[in-house]
N, CA, C and O atoms as a DFTB+ gen file, in Angstrom:
380 C
 N C O
     1  1     -19.739      38.837     -66.563
     2  2     -19.151      39.230     -65.449
     3  2     -19.849      37.263     -64.977
     4  3     -20.808      36.567     -65.313
     5  1     -18.451      37.102     -63.912
     6  2     -18.044      36.094     -63.143
     7  2     -18.884      35.563     -62.190
     8  3     -19.480      36.419     -61.536
     9  1     -19.177      34.118     -61.836
    10  2     -20.249      33.954     -60.760
    11  2     -19.525      33.133     -59.824
    12  3     -18.971      32.075     -60.121
    13  1     -19.560      33.862     -58.247
    14  2     -18.673      33.198     -57.505
    15  2     -19.804      32.423     -56.247
    16  3     -20.519      33.166     -55.574
    17  1     -19.844      31.059     -56.070
    18  2     -20.440      30.725     -55.016
    19  2     -19.389      30.656     -53.907
    20  3     -18.284      30.194     -54.194
    21  1     -19.591      30.993     -52.914
    22  2     -19.308      31.440     -51.129
    23  2     -20.050      29.974     -50.587
    24  3     -21.257      30.058     -50.819
    25  1     -19.691      28.646     -49.930
    26  2     -20.171      27.354     -49.442
    27  2     -19.497      27.504     -48.120
    28  3     -18.279      27.470     -47.945
    29  1     -20.689      27.726     -46.933
    30  2     -20.314      27.967     -45.701
    31  2     -20.746      26.700     -45.098
    32  3     -21.974      26.624     -45.097
    33  1     -20.090      25.552     -44.520
    34  2     -20.497      25.019     -44.054
    35  2     -19.787      24.685     -42.581
    36  3     -20.424      24.090     -41.712
    37  1     -18.637      25.049     -42.411
    38  2     -18.744      25.208     -40.788
    39  2     -18.563      26.498     -40.058
    40  3     -17.998      27.572     -40.266
    41  1     -19.429      25.828     -38.919
    42  2     -19.748      27.214     -38.277
    43  2     -19.012      28.328     -37.861
    44  3     -19.425      29.466     -37.636
    45  1     -17.440      27.706     -37.755
    46  2     -16.555      28.524     -37.105
    47  2     -16.043      29.810     -38.455
    48  3     -15.288      30.776     -38.341
    49  1     -16.781      29.330     -39.612
    50  2     -16.130      29.684     -41.026
    51  2     -17.171      30.833     -41.052
    52  3     -16.617      31.794     -41.587
    53  1     -18.591      31.182     -40.663
    54  2     -19.446      32.177     -40.697
    55  2     -18.799      33.572     -41.478
    56  3     -18.937      33.852     -42.669
    57  1     -17.862      34.555     -40.168
    58  2     -17.459      35.272     -40.598
    59  2     -16.864      35.522     -42.468
    60  3     -17.065      36.179     -43.490
    61  1     -16.230      34.687     -42.006
    62  2     -14.428      34.771     -43.085
    63  2     -15.425      34.425     -44.156
    64  3     -15.116      35.201     -45.061
    65  1     -16.672      33.548     -44.670
    66  2     -17.143      33.303     -45.515
    67  2     -18.180      34.596     -45.592
    68  3     -18.577      34.523     -46.755
    69  1     -18.803      35.684     -45.017
    70  2     -19.291      36.302     -45.686
    71  2     -18.255      37.755     -45.407
    72  3     -18.729      38.865     -45.650
    73  1     -17.441      37.673     -45.109
    74  2     -16.366      38.749     -45.871
    75  2     -15.736      38.529     -46.813
    76  3     -15.264      39.534     -47.344
    77  1     -15.397      37.093     -47.515
    78  2     -15.001      36.588     -48.818
    79  2     -16.171      36.971     -49.531
    80  3     -15.833      37.754     -50.419
    81  1     -17.567      36.737     -49.537
    82  2     -18.603      37.153     -50.419
    83  2     -18.423      38.563     -50.779
    84  3     -18.541      38.898     -51.958
    85  1     -18.105      39.547     -49.722
    86  2     -18.163      41.115     -50.186
    87  2     -16.880      41.404     -50.299
    88  3     -16.926      42.392     -51.031
    89  1     -16.073      41.264     -50.133
    90  2     -14.708      41.217     -51.064
    91  2     -14.747      40.858     -52.676
    92  3     -14.155      41.402     -53.608
    93  1     -15.669      39.732     -52.663
    94  2     -15.976      39.340     -54.528
    95  2     -16.440      40.612     -55.340
    96  3     -16.057      41.020     -56.436
    97  1     -17.343      41.090     -54.504
    98  2     -18.084      42.084     -54.680
    99  2     -18.146      43.034     -55.032
   100  3     -19.033      43.509     -55.741
   101  1     -16.964      43.670     -54.507
   102  2     -15.972      44.865     -54.982
   103  2     -15.225      44.756     -55.590
   104  3     -14.546      45.740     -55.881
   105  1     -14.951      43.537     -56.098
   106  2     -14.355      42.455     -57.810
   107  2     -15.087      43.033     -58.824
   108  3     -14.512      43.484     -59.815
   109  1     -16.297      43.075     -58.698
   110  2     -17.413      43.408     -59.954
   111  2     -17.857      41.755     -60.561
   112  3     -18.280      41.505     -61.690
   113  1     -17.575      40.618     -59.265
   114  2     -18.484      39.544     -59.904
   115  2     -20.253      39.259     -58.977
   116  3     -20.734      39.846     -58.007
   117  1     -20.669      38.380     -59.634
   118  2     -21.888      37.728     -59.039
   119  2     -21.659      36.813     -57.907
   120  3     -20.988      35.784     -57.994
   121  1     -22.273      37.250     -56.793
   122  2     -21.794      36.494     -55.519
   123  2     -23.055      35.646     -54.991
   124  3     -24.000      36.357     -54.651
   125  1     -23.230      34.396     -54.872
   126  2     -24.066      33.773     -54.149
   127  2     -23.532      33.258     -53.288
   128  3     -22.615      32.520     -53.647
   129  1     -23.833      33.370     -51.523
   130  2     -23.250      32.546     -50.561
   131  2     -24.360      32.007     -50.086
   132  3     -25.436      32.579     -49.910
   133  1     -24.052      30.747     -49.852
   134  2     -24.263      29.622     -48.911
   135  2     -24.301      29.225     -47.728
   136  3     -23.290      28.538     -47.578
   137  1     -25.047      29.264     -46.522
   138  2     -25.139      28.977     -45.548
   139  2     -25.882      27.575     -45.582
   140  3     -27.109      27.478     -45.609
   141  1     -24.790      26.233     -45.577
   142  2     -25.683      24.805     -45.558
   143  2     -25.553      24.209     -43.990
   144  3     -24.619      24.423     -43.217
   145  1     -26.327      23.688     -43.830
   146  2     -26.934      22.822     -42.700
   147  2     -26.423      23.206     -41.062
   148  3     -26.012      22.427     -40.202
   149  1     -26.649      24.958     -40.973
   150  2     -26.338      24.922     -39.563
   151  2     -27.866      26.663     -39.887
   152  3     -28.506      27.028     -40.872
   153  1     -27.770      27.156     -38.469
   154  2     -28.061      28.460     -38.344
   155  2     -26.731      28.954     -37.589
   156  3     -25.895      28.431     -36.853
   157  1     -26.985      30.378     -38.207
   158  2     -26.099      31.629     -37.741
   159  2     -26.383      31.578     -36.560
   160  3     -27.438      31.786     -35.959
   161  1     -24.616      31.063     -35.994
   162  2     -23.877      30.860     -34.406
   163  2     -24.390      32.093     -33.819
   164  3     -25.397      31.945     -33.128
   165  1     -23.861      33.449     -33.954
   166  2     -23.710      34.642     -33.274
   167  2     -24.291      35.575     -34.561
   168  3     -23.518      35.930     -35.451
   169  1     -25.674      35.928     -34.577
   170  2     -25.629      37.083     -35.628
   171  2     -25.798      38.766     -34.596
   172  3     -26.817      39.304     -34.165
   173  1     -23.859      39.330     -34.459
   174  2     -24.192      40.028     -33.659
   175  2     -24.612      41.306     -34.868
   176  3     -24.972      41.183     -36.038
   177  1     -24.394      42.522     -34.037
   178  2     -24.131      43.701     -35.191
   179  2     -23.407      43.803     -36.199
   180  3     -23.830      43.819     -37.355
   181  1     -22.483      43.866     -35.929
   182  2     -21.304      43.667     -37.238
   183  2     -21.835      42.260     -38.668
   184  3     -21.739      42.326     -39.894
   185  1     -22.178      41.543     -38.087
   186  2     -22.819      40.048     -38.738
   187  2     -23.789      41.103     -39.650
   188  3     -23.612      41.628     -40.749
   189  1     -24.574      41.145     -38.957
   190  2     -25.983      41.776     -39.641
   191  2     -25.867      42.948     -40.074
   192  3     -26.935      43.389     -40.499
   193  1     -24.836      43.780     -40.160
   194  2     -24.154      45.223     -40.889
   195  2     -23.689      44.772     -41.983
   196  3     -23.953      45.573     -42.880
   197  1     -22.893      43.517     -42.511
   198  2     -22.310      43.175     -43.270
   199  2     -23.226      42.358     -44.505
   200  3     -23.073      42.390     -45.726
   201  1     -24.124      41.701     -43.755
   202  2     -25.356      41.085     -44.342
   203  2     -26.296      42.075     -45.141
   204  3     -26.569      41.979     -46.337
   205  1     -26.670      42.887     -44.401
   206  2     -26.785      44.380     -45.029
   207  2     -26.377      44.619     -46.415
   208  3     -26.974      44.474     -47.481
   209  1     -25.205      45.020     -46.117
   210  2     -24.239      45.518     -47.585
   211  2     -24.023      44.214     -48.637
   212  3     -23.573      44.349     -49.775
   213  1     -24.338      43.208     -48.172
   214  2     -24.211      42.163     -48.969
   215  2     -25.480      42.423     -50.304
   216  3     -25.388      42.478     -51.530
   217  1     -26.891      42.562     -49.130
   218  2     -27.760      43.090     -50.053
   219  2     -27.877      44.146     -50.698
   220  3     -28.783      44.215     -51.528
   221  1     -27.097      45.125     -50.518
   222  2     -27.499      46.372     -51.028
   223  2     -26.642      46.594     -52.274
   224  3     -26.765      47.522     -53.073
   225  1     -25.519      45.330     -52.324
   226  2     -24.616      45.191     -53.202
   227  2     -25.124      43.910     -54.170
   228  3     -24.425      43.723     -55.166
   229  1     -25.897      43.303     -54.039
   230  2     -26.924      42.480     -54.670
   231  2     -26.224      41.495     -54.756
   232  3     -26.143      40.954     -55.858
   233  1     -25.709      41.108     -53.954
   234  2     -25.203      39.608     -53.681
   235  2     -26.527      38.483     -53.181
   236  3     -27.573      39.071     -52.905
   237  1     -26.550      37.409     -53.087
   238  2     -26.858      36.573     -53.131
   239  2     -27.182      35.727     -51.750
   240  3     -26.099      35.519     -51.204
   241  1     -28.177      35.205     -51.041
   242  2     -28.167      34.805     -49.955
   243  2     -29.211      33.478     -49.787
   244  3     -30.415      33.557     -50.030
   245  1     -28.568      32.314     -49.354
   246  2     -28.865      31.648     -49.692
   247  2     -29.123      30.195     -48.470
   248  3     -28.033      29.630     -48.379
   249  1     -29.971      29.625     -47.749
   250  2     -29.921      28.523     -46.531
   251  2     -30.493      27.500     -46.706
   252  3     -31.514      27.429     -47.390
   253  1     -29.856      26.340     -46.024
   254  2     -31.334      25.034     -46.672
   255  2     -31.916      25.159     -45.098
   256  3     -32.990      24.737     -44.669
   257  1     -30.823      25.898     -44.362
   258  2     -32.014      26.141     -42.724
   259  2     -32.893      26.989     -42.749
   260  3     -32.844      28.025     -43.413
   261  1     -34.128      26.512     -41.760
   262  2     -34.864      27.025     -42.036
   263  2     -35.352      28.570     -41.101
   264  3     -35.993      29.576     -41.406
   265  1     -34.646      28.081     -39.832
   266  2     -34.023      29.111     -39.057
   267  2     -33.620      30.377     -39.659
   268  3     -34.296      31.395     -39.505
   269  1     -32.470      30.348     -40.384
   270  2     -31.765      31.668     -41.259
   271  2     -32.623      32.019     -42.159
   272  3     -32.453      33.197     -42.472
   273  1     -33.635      31.419     -42.824
   274  2     -34.843      31.575     -43.685
   275  2     -35.777      32.771     -42.879
   276  3     -36.184      33.845     -43.323
   277  1     -35.923      32.276     -41.776
   278  2     -37.300      33.083     -41.197
   279  2     -36.644      34.150     -40.085
   280  3     -37.380      35.010     -39.601
   281  1     -35.227      34.066     -39.695
   282  2     -35.236      34.897     -38.865
   283  2     -34.191      36.173     -39.537
   284  3     -34.173      37.279     -38.996
   285  1     -33.332      35.868     -40.776
   286  2     -32.586      36.369     -40.874
   287  2     -32.834      36.881     -42.832
   288  3     -31.948      37.368     -43.534
   289  1     -33.786      36.673     -43.128
   290  2     -34.203      36.806     -44.469
   291  2     -33.423      35.708     -45.764
   292  3     -33.644      35.907     -46.959
   293  1     -32.729      34.837     -45.386
   294  2     -32.087      33.959     -46.324
   295  2     -33.119      33.487     -47.264
   296  3     -34.286      33.283     -46.931
   297  1     -32.392      33.233     -49.085
   298  2     -34.009      32.745     -49.603
   299  2     -33.582      30.962     -49.446
   300  3     -32.537      30.311     -49.442
   301  1     -34.582      30.763     -49.364
   302  2     -34.536      28.521     -48.742
   303  2     -34.238      28.153     -50.059
   304  3     -34.865      28.510     -51.056
   305  1     -32.844      27.117     -50.009
   306  2     -32.578      26.376     -50.987
   307  2     -32.475      24.647     -50.560
   308  3     -31.892      24.512     -49.484
   309  1     -32.857      23.516     -51.096
   310  2     -33.086      22.091     -50.970
   311  2     -31.038      22.150     -51.368
   312  3     -30.285      22.654     -52.203
   313  1     -30.971      21.438     -50.363
   314  2     -29.118      20.634     -51.077
   315  2     -29.063      20.630     -52.686
   316  3     -28.507      21.445     -53.421
   317  1     -30.070      19.057     -53.148
   318  2     -30.452      19.672     -54.771
   319  2     -30.328      21.009     -55.690
   320  3     -29.614      21.307     -56.648
   321  1     -31.391      21.707     -54.930
   322  2     -31.450      23.151     -56.396
   323  2     -30.041      23.984     -55.307
   324  3     -29.640      24.975     -55.918
   325  1     -29.335      23.813     -54.042
   326  2     -27.740      24.225     -54.194
   327  2     -26.909      23.619     -55.395
   328  3     -26.272      24.228     -56.254
   329  1     -27.022      22.731     -55.286
   330  2     -25.842      21.720     -56.148
   331  2     -26.259      22.303     -57.527
   332  3     -25.315      22.414     -58.309
   333  1     -27.375      22.666     -57.953
   334  2     -27.694      23.437     -58.904
   335  2     -26.527      24.228     -59.833
   336  3     -25.819      24.061     -60.825
   337  1     -26.873      25.292     -58.698
   338  2     -26.311      26.743     -58.446
   339  2     -24.996      26.610     -58.738
   340  3     -24.266      27.113     -59.592
   341  1     -24.777      25.529     -57.514
   342  2     -22.844      25.289     -57.463
   343  2     -22.554      25.031     -58.976
   344  3     -21.650      25.805     -59.291
   345  1     -22.960      24.220     -60.123
   346  2     -22.433      23.783     -60.795
   347  2     -22.463      25.316     -61.989
   348  3     -21.405      25.572     -62.563
   349  1     -23.358      25.969     -62.186
   350  2     -23.859      26.884     -62.527
   351  2     -21.753      28.074     -61.992
   352  3     -20.957      28.843     -62.530
   353  1     -21.880      27.659     -61.229
   354  2     -20.455      29.135     -60.650
   355  2     -19.183      28.771     -61.377
   356  3     -18.755      27.631     -61.557
   357  1     -18.690      29.808     -61.732
   358  2     -17.430      30.113     -62.208
   359  2     -16.196      29.436     -61.299
   360  3     -15.103      29.022     -61.685
   361  1     -16.627      29.465     -60.281
   362  2     -15.349      29.273     -59.009
   363  2     -16.767      29.054     -57.625
   364  3     -17.828      29.625     -57.369
   365  1     -16.041      27.995     -57.092
   366  2     -16.542      27.451     -55.299
   367  2     -15.641      28.222     -54.913
   368  3     -14.585      28.540     -55.460
   369  1     -16.307      28.672     -53.461
   370  2     -14.636      28.780     -52.577
   371  2     -15.710      28.496     -50.983
   372  3     -16.569      29.186     -50.435
   373  1     -15.096      27.116     -50.670
   374  2     -15.919      26.288     -49.633
   375  2     -14.906      27.260     -48.448
   376  3     -13.917      27.993     -48.489
   377  1     -15.984      26.658     -47.308
   378  2     -15.863      27.117     -45.498
   379  2     -16.068      26.172     -45.351
   380  3     -16.152      25.729     -44.205
């Protein structure tokens, strides 16, 4: 199974990064979504529902922002740990 990492560093691309992660899961790949250096800007119902779907489909969510970990259930990662995971991915999609 291919491993795809979606890296979201631009606050304005949060929705697109999440939608890309979900779409890739439908193509039977392993997804790791990283939200780096910022808190989720607008956790509305649609974004929350899509994150739940990502979890149900066994995608992984990581963040180096403690607010995302505490409020939204992301797995904490340091930039060094994230870099190691990115090197192990077959494809990295930046946002």
